[in-house]
N, C-alpha and C positions, 0 to 999 in steps of 0.2 A: 661495438662487441665486449662494452659489458666491463663484470669481475671476473669471468670465464675465466678458464686457467686455456694461456692458448702455448701449444709448443710446434716446434719445426726439423723435421729431418730435412735437412738441407746436404744433398750428394753431388757430389764433380763425375758424371757422364763418362771415364775413365776409364771403364769395365767393369767386371763381375765384383758381384757380391761380398765381400770377405767381410766376413764373421764380427771382426772386431765395432763395422760399421752397417751390421746388421745385430746387433746387439745396442747399438748406441740408437738405433730406428725404435727398438722394441722397447729400450729405457722412456724414451722420448713418447711413443705413445703410451705406455702405462700412464704417466705422470699427469698424463693428459685425460685419462680415462677417468682415473680415480677421482674427479670434477664432472658428477651429471651431468653439466652443460659443455667439458671441457671438448676442444679443437684442438687435431692434431693434420697440421699444416704440411705440405709434401713442397719444396722450392728445389729445381733445378740449379746448381751456380756455376755455370760455364763460362766465368769469368776466364778460366785457364785453354784458353781455346787452345793450342797446342798440345794436349792432353787427350784431347778428345778422343773417345774410339765411338765409331759409327754403331749405332746398334746400342749404347748402353742404357741410356735414356730407354726401352723398350726394356731391359733385362731389370732397371729398379721398377717398374709397375711391376713387372711380371711378377717380381720376388715377392714383395711387399699384398700381393693377390694372393698368393699362395699360402703366405704367412698369416691370412684373416687381417693385417695392418692396414685399415682401410682406413684412408687419409679425406676429412674434410674440405677440404679444397689442396688444390694441386693445377698444375697448368693441365691435364685431362680432364680436370672438371669443372674448373676455374672458380671464382670464390669472387668475393666483396673487395680484396685487394690485391686482385693481381694487377699486372702479370709476373705469374710463377716461374719464369725462369728468367736468369742474369740478361743475359744477352738483349731478352726482349723488354726489360725495364731500362738495360744502355740507350735500346735503338729508339728508346721518347724520352731521352732525355733526364732522367731523375738523375743518377749519379752527377751527371755536372752541375748539376742547378745544388745540389746539397754539396756540392766541392766549394763551387764561389760564395755560398752563403756560411762556409765556415772558414772562407777565407778573410769576409766581411769581418768573422766574429773574433778571428785574430786563431786561430785556433787551428790554419793552416796557412800557406803561403806558393803561390805561385814560383815555379823553381825553371830558371831557363839553362840551367847547368849542360854541359853536355856528358851526356851517359857513362865515356871514357873514363872523364873526370872522378865523377861519382865511384863507377865502380874499384879506381886505383885505392882512394880513398877507403872501399871499402873492406877491400883486401888487408889494407895495413892495417885496418881494426882486428882485423879475426886474426889475422899474425899473431898481433900484442893479445889477445885473450881479451878485447874491450870493445861494451857499447859500442856500435855505431854511429857516430853525430859527425853529417858532414857539414863540412864547413862550407856554410851556403850562404852567400853575401845578398843570394837572394831574399833572403830574410828581415832586409834592413829597405828593401823598393816598397815602396808603398801603393795599395792592392790598385791605387785608381792609376797611375805608372805602369803596371805589370797587364791592367788589362790594354791600356792602346799601345800595349808589344804585342800582346796577344790577337787585338787586333790588327795589324799592322801583318801578321801573319808567325812570330816568330813560334817556335816548337816550343813545347813547354810540360811541367808534371805538376803536379798539386802534393804537395809532401806537409805530412802533420806537425805543425810546431810545438814542441814537446818542452814544457820548464825545463833549464839545467840544474833549476838546485828543486830541492824539497823534494816529500815523498808522496806515491799514489797510494791508497788500499781497496783492494775490492774483498769482499766476503762470498762464498763458495760455500755450498752446504756439502759437500761432501772434505775440504780439507780447512775449511775454518775461512776467518781472517789472514788475510796474508799484505804486508804491505815490504812495499819495493820503492829503493830511491830513484827519482827520476833519472840522475844522470847516468844510469845504469843504463835505459832504456831507449833500443835502436831507432833510429830517424825513419820510420816510414816512408813509402809513396805511396799518396791515395787512388790516384785520378791516373795514368801511366800515356804515355806521350801518343797514342793509339785512340785514346779514351776508353779504355777499357776501368773500370774500376781494379782495384788489388780487392784477395778476398776482406785483406782487413778492414776496408773502407766499407765494402756493401755489404756485408754483413749483419754492421754496424744500420747502417738507412733500412734497406731491408725488414730488421728484428723491428724496430721503430715503427716504419710504418706499417705492418704485418702484425702490429699491436700483440707482440711476441713478449709472454711475461717470465715466460721457464725457460732460459737457454744449455741447452740437453751438448755436449760435446767431451773429445777427447782432451787427456790432462795435459798434453803435449800448449791447451793452446792457454796453459794459467801463465805463461809467462808473457800471453799478449795482453790478459786482460785488460794488464794496466791501460795500456792505449787504447785502449775502446772505453775504457771507462772515462780519460782522459775527455775523448770522443763526446762518450754524452751528457760530461758537465759541458763544452762549449754550447755544444747545443741547446741547453737546459732538460733535458727530455732525463727521466724516470732508467732508471738500471734497472732492468729484468735481473730476474735470480738466477745465479749458475749451476751447473749440476755438471765438475769436469771429472769422464769418467775413468775408471784405474787403464792401462793396456789388458788387450787377451796376447798371452805369450804363448809364445812356441814350449821354450823352455825357461829357467831360470834367469837368462839375458838375451834372449832373442825374442820381440814381438813377432805376431803371427802374422806373414804376409804373404799376401797370392804371390808377389813379386819374388819372393823364396820358393816358392812351389807349392807354399800351403794351401790346405782344402780351400775353396768359396765356397758359398750357399749350394749353388749350381755342383760343385761338383761333388759336397754328401750329397746329395737326392738322388744325383744318378748311380752314386754307390748301395743307393739303398735305404735311407736314413727321410725321415717324415721330418716334412715341413712345422710340425705339432711338436714329433722329438726336439729337432733340433734349438726350437725355441724354447723349449721348455730348459734345458740343458744353456742357453748362452745366455739367461734370465739371470742363473744364480752364477754365472763367470763375473765375481768379485761382489754379488750383492747375496747377502742372506738371511734366509725368512729366521720367521720367529720360532718354529716349530722343525720338527726332525724331517717334513713333509717335506717329498722330493719333485711330488709328478703332480704339476698342474695344467689346467687351460687355461686358455690365456685367458679367459673371465675369469680364472680364481688367481691368477696373476695379478691382474687390475685392482684386483681386492688385499692382495698381501705384501704387494708392491709398496716400501717405505725407501724414499733418499736415505734414509738417516743411517741406514744395512748396506751403505755401498763402500767395497772399504779404499781404502787412500792408496794399498798396492796394487803389485799387478797380482793376473790369475792367469795359471794355464791350461791350455787346453787338452784337456783329454780325452781321448777318443777312444780308450777301453770306458770312460765314465756316459759317453755318448751312448754307445753302444750300447750297453746294459740300460740305461733309459729307453733306446728305441726299443728295447726287445719289449719294455716292460708295456710301452704304447702297442708294440702290434699284440700282445699278450691280451691285454686289457678290450679289446675290439670285438664285439659282436660278430659270430661266426657269416655270417652274409657281407657285411662291410667289409672284414677280413678278405671273404672269398673275394670281392669284386677289386679290392687292389692287389693279391697277388696273382688273380688270374693271367694276368701278362704276365709277369715271370715264368710263373709256371711252363705257359705254353712255348717260352722260351725254348726250355730243356726235353716238353716230355708232347710227341705230339700221333701217337695212339687213342687209340679211343676208349682208354681210362677215365673212371668217374675224379674229372678235374678238383669237386668240390669235397671230395672224400683227402684227396692229395693234401686241399687246403688246411683242412681238422689236423692232421697228424704233423701238419706242417710248424701250425701257431703257437703251440706252447716248444715252438723248440731252434725255432729261428730269431735272428737279433738284426740284423738288417735282411733287405729284401733277395740284394744283391747274392746272398750265398743261396738263396733258393734256388737256379738252376743247377749248381755240381749235385747240390743234395738229393733231387730226385731224377739223375741222368740217365739212373739204373733200368729206369721202368721204362724208353724205349731202347736201350744197349747196354747188356748184361757187359760190366766191364771182366778182361782177363786177371783174377787175382790171383794174388799166392797162395800154393794149401797152407801155408804154413801161420796162413791167420787161425786156421784152427785150433791150434795152439793157444789155446786162451787160460794163463790160472786161474782169473778171475772166477770163470765160470765153470772151469775146473775140465777144459774137453781140452783134447786129443785129436788128432786125424783117427785112430781108429774109435774112438768113443763118438764121435761126429757122423762116422759111415753108420754104426750102429742106429741112432738113432735115428738119419734119414732115414735110413729103410723101414725105420715104425713110422715115422711121422706119413710114407709114400705109402705106406699099407693103409693106413688111418685115411688118408686125408681123402685116398681114390674108392673109398668107400660113401663119403659126403655127399649126398643128394642135394642139402639144400646151402648152397655157397653162400652163407651170409658171418657176418664177423663172429656176434654173439655164439650162432655155433659152432664156427670155425675154435672159437675159444673154450667152450664147455669142451670139446671131443682133445682136443691138444693135451687139454691140461688130466684129462685123463690118465694121459700118458705115464709121466714122473712115476704116480705111486708104481702103476702096473709092471715098469720098466726097474723099478727102484733107482732111479735115477731120479739128478737134484733137478728144479725148472731150469735151469740154465745150461742144462746138456743136452736139453729137448730143445729148446727155443733160439739157442746163440745158433747152433750148428742151419737151423731150418731161417733164419734172418741173414745169415753169410751167403749160404746156397743160393738164396732167390734175389739178391743183391747185388753180394760182390763184392762189400765195403764191410767196414767194419763198427762204422760210423755208420745212421742210418737214423731220419726226420722219425719215423715208427718204429715199432715192433715188428717181429716175424707176422705176429697173428694180421694186424690191418695192416701188414702189406703182402696178406696173403690175399683177402679182400679184394682188396685193389685190381688186384692181377689177375683174380679170375682162377676155377679152375685149372685150365686147361695150361694157362702159361705157366700156375707157379708150379704143377705137378713132370711141366715138362724144361723146367729147370733143376729139379732138384734131383729128378733121372742123371741129366747134365753133372750135378757135383758128386752124384753116387758113380757116376762111370768115370771120372774124375780121380778121386779115393779109391779108387778098387785097384 
């Protein structure tokens, strides 16, 4: 594997991809791809069998694919250091082998104690607010004798042997050097009685065997990092660089959590946010670029990303800011690409034979999320039953009488138009204000309201009349005149 940067994204298949987890995947990818030869590895950590959700692994694959975070090695594509699923690694005996080796090295010991005894002592420690130090007589059993008991069929776990005194230090790329007293470190089970490794053991073994150089994970694992270092040191292995990420917050006091009903990546896509825009936004949740630039493609993020500019404090997820960035992404598309993207959303609301591409064109500069589209353009198929009070508009200097006068003049003018195109409609209608000694808005606002029934629309009266066509435009104006009369 050489000197290349190797990072891993190691999710558990427990449901939808939440935003904090996706940001970890993104930062992990960016760190790998800063190195031209860097490798981004996908590993599925499924040792917690009770929390698994059917179909969750497929969701992980699909999310990474939608976001363009292409992994170089993983369960679905293989690689030189597989298996890439922890339960598969357990079945070939990897963790048991390394657990026995650690016992022989003095970094762990076999434990034959009853789980209820262990739990009782753990609860006492928790009540006292101190580190859990299990009074484990098994520490004193020589490993040769312990293995004979195992061969005789006794149930066992493997526990980490943590020094009772001294300190353990580790360096983090975000938080710097952290030193802890060993007396404050909880005793860890490394291998459970059912043969499954705990996360605290499996992630160290897997990271070493897969050649992981940079470990990116949430800052909730900061307190566990000293125990991981003790394992690395017991084996005599090189310790990877650590990048612990600050949390993504719902507000100043609560982390963003799917469990609390906060949006997952899939939820945001369903609401009309682009994967590219979501990635763009979450990249900067806790990371500050060196310039004021805020719109980044994935390739530009790779170039700009620097772990030294990751904050140590949590970042609040702001849906308003995400919506703004999403709108910029939509407006920056060329029309053909935009049309293909929004066509399904337009067809949800407009079944009539109108020019859908023209509808897309008037939408593009005004839409911030795709889910806004159907409600904005439903008037094409069905005129809403609007309140005539809408014709009273202080900004446009209109009321019902002025609007009636304007619509009669517009009706007469448009009836004589033989070439129904937007340029001709524009030139024809823009002659009316001067001719009638009225403001532009006093002509165009009543027209737009009369043919849409909405106070706010994605396009102006001229653009919409062009799409509706002559017959439908005149029919709607006639209906408005009748109501105003």
